[in-house]
C-alpha positions as a Markdown table, in Angstrom:
| # | Residue | x | y | z |
|---|---|---|---|---|
| 1 | Ile | 21.3 | 7.1 | 100.9 |
| 2 | Leu | 23.9 | 4.4 | 101.5 |
| 3 | Ser | 26.6 | 3.7 | 99.2 |
| 4 | Ala | 29.5 | 1.4 | 99.7 |
| 5 | Gly | 31.0 | 0.6 | 95.9 |
| 6 | Ser | 28.0 | -0.6 | 93.9 |
| 7 | Pro | 25.1 | -0.9 | 94.0 |
| 8 | Ser | 23.6 | 2.3 | 95.9 |
| 9 | Ile | 20.8 | 1.2 | 98.9 |
| 10 | Leu | 18.3 | 4.3 | 99.2 |
| 11 | Val | 16.5 | 3.9 | 102.1 |
| 12 | Ile | 13.1 | 5.7 | 102.3 |
| 13 | Asp | 11.6 | 5.3 | 106.2 |
| 14 | Asp | 7.2 | 6.0 | 106.9 |
| 15 | Tyr | 6.6 | 6.1 | 103.3 |
| 16 | His | 2.6 | 5.4 | 104.3 |
| 17 | Asn | 3.1 | 9.4 | 105.2 |
| 18 | Cys | 3.7 | 9.9 | 101.4 |
| 19 | Ala | 0.6 | 11.2 | 99.6 |
| 20 | Asp | 1.4 | 12.1 | 96.2 |
| 21 | Arg | 0.9 | 9.7 | 94.0 |
| 22 | Ala | 3.7 | 11.3 | 91.7 |
| 23 | Val | 6.3 | 9.9 | 94.5 |
| 24 | Ala | 5.3 | 6.6 | 93.7 |
| 25 | Val | 4.9 | 7.2 | 90.0 |
| 26 | Phe | 8.4 | 8.1 | 89.9 |
| 27 | Leu | 10.4 | 5.5 | 92.1 |
| 28 | Glu | 8.5 | 2.6 | 89.9 |
| 29 | Thr | 10.1 | 4.7 | 86.8 |
| 30 | Leu | 13.8 | 4.1 | 88.5 |
| 31 | Val | 13.3 | 0.5 | 89.5 |
| 32 | Arg | 11.8 | -0.3 | 86.0 |
| 33 | Asn | 15.0 | 1.4 | 84.2 |
| 34 | Gly | 17.3 | 1.4 | 86.4 |
| 35 | Asp | 20.6 | -0.2 | 85.2 |
| 36 | Gly | 21.0 | -2.6 | 88.9 |
| 37 | Asp | 23.2 | -0.2 | 90.4 |
| 38 | Leu | 20.5 | 1.2 | 92.5 |
| 39 | Arg | 18.2 | -0.4 | 95.1 |
| 40 | Ile | 15.5 | 1.1 | 96.9 |
| 41 | Leu | 13.9 | -0.1 | 100.7 |
| 42 | Leu | 10.5 | 1.6 | 101.1 |
| 43 | Leu | 9.9 | 1.1 | 104.7 |
| 44 | Ser | 6.1 | 1.5 | 105.6 |
| 45 | Arg | 3.0 | 0.3 | 107.5 |
| 46 | Thr | 0.6 | 0.2 | 104.9 |
| 47 | Met | 1.1 | -1.4 | 100.9 |
| 48 | Pro | 3.3 | 1.4 | 98.7 |
| 49 | Glu | 0.1 | 2.3 | 95.8 |
| 50 | Met | 2.2 | 0.8 | 93.1 |
| 51 | Asn | 1.8 | -2.2 | 90.2 |
| 52 | Leu | 3.3 | -4.3 | 92.9 |
| 53 | Glu | 2.2 | -7.6 | 91.4 |
| 54 | Glu | 3.5 | -7.2 | 87.9 |
| 55 | Met | 7.1 | -6.0 | 89.1 |
| 56 | Arg | 7.2 | -8.8 | 91.5 |
| 57 | Phe | 6.8 | -11.0 | 88.1 |
| 58 | Leu | 9.4 | -9.1 | 86.2 |
| 59 | Asp | 11.5 | -9.9 | 89.3 |
| 60 | Val | 12.6 | -6.1 | 90.0 |
| 61 | Ala | 10.8 | -5.9 | 93.1 |
| 62 | Ala | 10.3 | -8.6 | 96.6 |
| 63 | Val | 7.7 | -7.7 | 99.6 |
| 64 | Tyr | 8.9 | -8.5 | 102.9 |
| 65 | Asp | 6.2 | -8.3 | 106.3 |
| 66 | Gln | 6.9 | -7.4 | 109.5 |
| 67 | Arg | 7.8 | -10.8 | 110.7 |
| 68 | Leu | 10.7 | -10.1 | 108.7 |
| 69 | Leu | 11.4 | -7.9 | 111.3 |
| 70 | Ala | 10.8 | -10.2 | 114.0 |
| 71 | Phe | 13.9 | -11.7 | 116.7 |
| 72 | Ser | 13.5 | -15.8 | 116.2 |
| 73 | Gly | 14.0 | -17.9 | 119.3 |
| 74 | Ser | 17.4 | -18.5 | 118.9 |
| 75 | Glu | 18.1 | -15.4 | 118.3 |
| 76 | Ala | 16.7 | -14.0 | 121.8 |
| 77 | Arg | 18.5 | -16.3 | 123.4 |
| 78 | Asp | 21.8 | -14.9 | 121.9 |
| 79 | Tyr | 20.2 | -11.3 | 122.4 |
| 80 | Phe | 20.1 | -12.1 | 126.5 |
| 81 | His | 23.0 | -13.9 | 126.5 |
| 82 | Ile | 25.7 | -10.9 | 125.0 |
| 83 | Asn | 23.5 | -9.0 | 127.5 |
| 84 | Gly | 24.3 | -10.9 | 130.7 |
| 85 | Val | 21.7 | -12.5 | 131.0 |
| 86 | Leu | 22.5 | -15.9 | 130.4 |
| 87 | Ser | 19.0 | -17.9 | 131.7 |
| 88 | Gly | 17.6 | -19.7 | 128.3 |
| 89 | Ala | 14.7 | -20.4 | 130.2 |
| 90 | Leu | 13.8 | -16.6 | 130.5 |
| 91 | Ala | 14.9 | -15.7 | 126.7 |
| 92 | Arg | 12.7 | -18.2 | 126.0 |
| 93 | Thr | 9.3 | -17.1 | 128.1 |
| 94 | Ala | 10.9 | -13.2 | 127.1 |
| 95 | Trp | 10.4 | -14.4 | 122.8 |
| 96 | Lys | 7.1 | -16.3 | 123.6 |
| 97 | Tyr | 5.7 | -13.0 | 125.2 |
| 98 | Thr | 7.0 | -10.8 | 122.7 |
| 99 | Glu | 5.8 | -13.0 | 119.9 |
| 100 | Gly | 10.2 | -11.7 | 118.6 |
| 101 | Trp | 9.2 | -7.6 | 118.8 |
| 102 | Ala | 12.2 | -6.4 | 119.6 |
| 103 | Ala | 11.6 | -3.4 | 121.5 |
| 104 | Ala | 9.6 | -5.3 | 123.6 |
| 105 | Leu | 12.0 | -7.7 | 124.0 |
| 106 | Trp | 14.5 | -5.3 | 125.3 |
| 107 | Leu | 11.9 | -4.1 | 128.2 |
| 108 | Cys | 12.2 | -8.0 | 129.3 |
| 109 | Leu | 15.6 | -7.6 | 129.1 |
| 110 | Arg | 16.2 | -4.6 | 131.3 |
| 111 | Asn | 13.4 | -6.2 | 133.5 |
| 112 | Cys | 15.9 | -9.5 | 134.1 |
| 113 | Arg | 18.7 | -7.1 | 134.8 |
| 114 | His | 18.3 | -3.9 | 136.8 |
| 115 | Gly | 14.4 | -5.8 | 138.5 |
| 116 | Asp | 13.6 | -8.5 | 140.3 |
| 117 | Gly | 15.1 | -11.0 | 137.2 |
| 118 | Arg | 11.8 | -11.5 | 135.6 |
| 119 | Pro | 11.4 | -10.6 | 131.9 |
| 120 | Phe | 7.8 | -8.8 | 133.3 |
| 121 | Ser | 6.6 | -5.4 | 134.8 |
| 122 | Gly | 4.8 | -3.3 | 134.0 |
| 123 | Asp | 6.9 | -0.8 | 131.6 |
| 124 | Ile | 5.0 | -2.8 | 128.1 |
| 125 | Glu | 1.8 | -2.3 | 129.9 |
| 126 | Gly | 2.9 | 1.2 | 130.6 |
| 127 | Met | 4.8 | 2.4 | 128.0 |
| 128 | Leu | 1.7 | 0.8 | 125.2 |
| 129 | Asp | -1.4 | 3.4 | 127.4 |
| 130 | Lys | 1.2 | 6.3 | 127.4 |
| 131 | Val | 2.6 | 5.9 | 123.6 |
| 132 | Val | -0.4 | 4.0 | 121.9 |
| 133 | Tyr | -3.6 | 3.5 | 123.8 |
| 134 | Ser | -4.0 | 7.4 | 125.5 |
| 135 | Ser | -3.9 | 8.7 | 121.8 |
| 136 | Tyr | -7.2 | 7.0 | 120.3 |
| 137 | Ser | -10.1 | 9.1 | 120.4 |
| 138 | Arg | -13.3 | 7.0 | 122.8 |
| 139 | Ala | -14.5 | 5.3 | 119.2 |
| 140 | Glu | -11.1 | 4.2 | 118.7 |
| 141 | Arg | -10.8 | 2.4 | 121.7 |
| 142 | Glu | -14.5 | 0.8 | 121.9 |
| 143 | Leu | -13.1 | -0.3 | 118.9 |
| 144 | Leu | -10.3 | -1.7 | 119.4 |
| 145 | Met | -12.0 | -3.2 | 122.5 |
| 146 | Gln | -14.7 | -4.9 | 120.6 |
| 147 | Leu | -12.9 | -7.0 | 118.4 |
| 148 | Ser | -10.2 | -8.1 | 120.9 |
| 149 | Val | -11.7 | -11.2 | 121.5 |
| 150 | Leu | -11.4 | -12.2 | 117.8 |
| 151 | Glu | -8.6 | -13.9 | 116.5 |
| 152 | Tyr | -8.1 | -12.2 | 112.6 |
| 153 | Phe | -10.9 | -9.7 | 111.5 |
| 154 | Ser | -12.0 | -7.8 | 108.1 |
| 155 | Ala | -12.5 | -4.6 | 108.0 |
| 156 | Gly | -16.1 | -5.1 | 107.0 |
| 157 | Glu | -16.9 | -8.0 | 109.7 |
| 158 | Ala | -15.4 | -5.5 | 112.2 |
| 159 | Gly | -18.1 | -2.8 | 111.0 |
| 160 | Ala | -20.9 | -5.4 | 110.9 |
| 161 | Leu | -20.0 | -7.2 | 114.2 |
| 162 | Thr | -19.8 | -4.0 | 116.2 |
| 163 | Arg | -22.2 | -1.3 | 114.3 |
| 164 | Asp | -19.5 | 0.8 | 113.3 |
| 165 | His | -20.5 | 2.2 | 110.1 |
| 166 | Gly | -16.6 | 4.6 | 110.5 |
| 167 | Ala | -14.8 | 1.1 | 111.6 |
| 168 | Arg | -12.8 | 0.8 | 108.4 |
| 169 | Gln | -11.1 | 4.2 | 108.3 |
| 170 | Arg | -10.8 | 3.5 | 112.5 |
| 171 | Leu | -8.7 | 0.6 | 111.8 |
| 172 | Arg | -7.0 | 2.5 | 108.7 |
| 173 | Arg | -6.1 | 5.6 | 110.7 |
| 174 | Ile | -4.7 | 2.8 | 113.7 |
| 175 | His | -3.2 | 0.9 | 111.8 |
| 176 | Asn | -1.2 | 3.5 | 109.5 |
| 177 | Lys | -0.4 | 4.7 | 113.7 |
| 178 | Asn | 1.7 | 2.1 | 114.7 |
| 179 | Ala | 2.4 | -1.9 | 114.2 |
| 180 | Phe | 0.7 | -3.2 | 116.7 |
| 181 | Leu | -2.5 | -3.9 | 114.6 |
| 182 | Ile | -1.2 | -6.3 | 111.5 |
| 183 | His | -2.9 | -6.6 | 108.6 |
| 184 | Asp | -2.9 | -8.9 | 106.0 |
| 185 | Pro | -3.2 | -8.0 | 102.2 |
| 186 | Val | -3.8 | -11.1 | 100.8 |
| 187 | Arg | -6.0 | -12.3 | 103.0 |
| 188 | Arg | -7.4 | -8.9 | 103.8 |
| 189 | Arg | -7.7 | -8.8 | 107.5 |
| 190 | Tyr | -6.5 | -7.7 | 110.6 |
| 191 | Gln | -4.9 | -9.2 | 113.7 |
| 192 | Phe | -3.6 | -7.6 | 117.1 |
| 193 | His | -0.5 | -7.8 | 117.9 |
| 194 | Gly | -0.2 | -10.3 | 121.2 |
| 195 | Ile | 0.7 | -8.0 | 123.9 |
| 196 | Phe | -1.9 | -5.4 | 122.1 |
| 197 | Lys | -4.6 | -8.3 | 122.6 |
| 198 | Ala | -3.5 | -8.8 | 126.6 |
| 199 | Phe | -3.4 | -5.1 | 127.0 |
| 200 | Leu | -6.7 | -4.2 | 125.3 |
| 201 | His | -8.0 | -7.5 | 127.5 |
| 202 | Lys | -7.7 | -6.0 | 130.4 |
| 203 | Arg | -9.1 | -2.7 | 129.3 |
| 204 | Leu | -12.0 | -4.8 | 128.3 |
| 205 | Glu | -12.4 | -6.5 | 131.8 |
């Protein structure tokens, strides 16, 4: 809990790992009956099982997607600048490549400072391979490579196109494990982060 006077902020990270519906009911009750001195911030890769639409209508809840956390082009330039890389062109190239993803921007910055002056190296692909891709089953890898040729896709489309009857469950598991597979809950469709899409295209080749 973060508290510096009023209001206090309760931050719950990785909320998608909470399977107990009673926790959601408890948090909803806190929000509905609170006196305004407590703010609750839930960080989750999936939408919480709460009546969010009604809570938003009552102006007691707000929903932000992961684009809020992405660096803008000017923020990426400033980030490179304060860390000793003064080239706006390099910062712009890195920002376009990473789509503002903070961890990937940091790797690009490190490459510029300690490598050969270019923002890219095998570090990002190596990290994806070691931390993300290698953790998937063979069926999950095949599904991801097949879907990587699409711009957007729903779970139903994924199953029909790949003839994988377990596609819906596999996509849910993959989405819960990392942020490279983005889900739009309004349009009910998935898309890959550009870096991961390029990574999968190389595997597909």
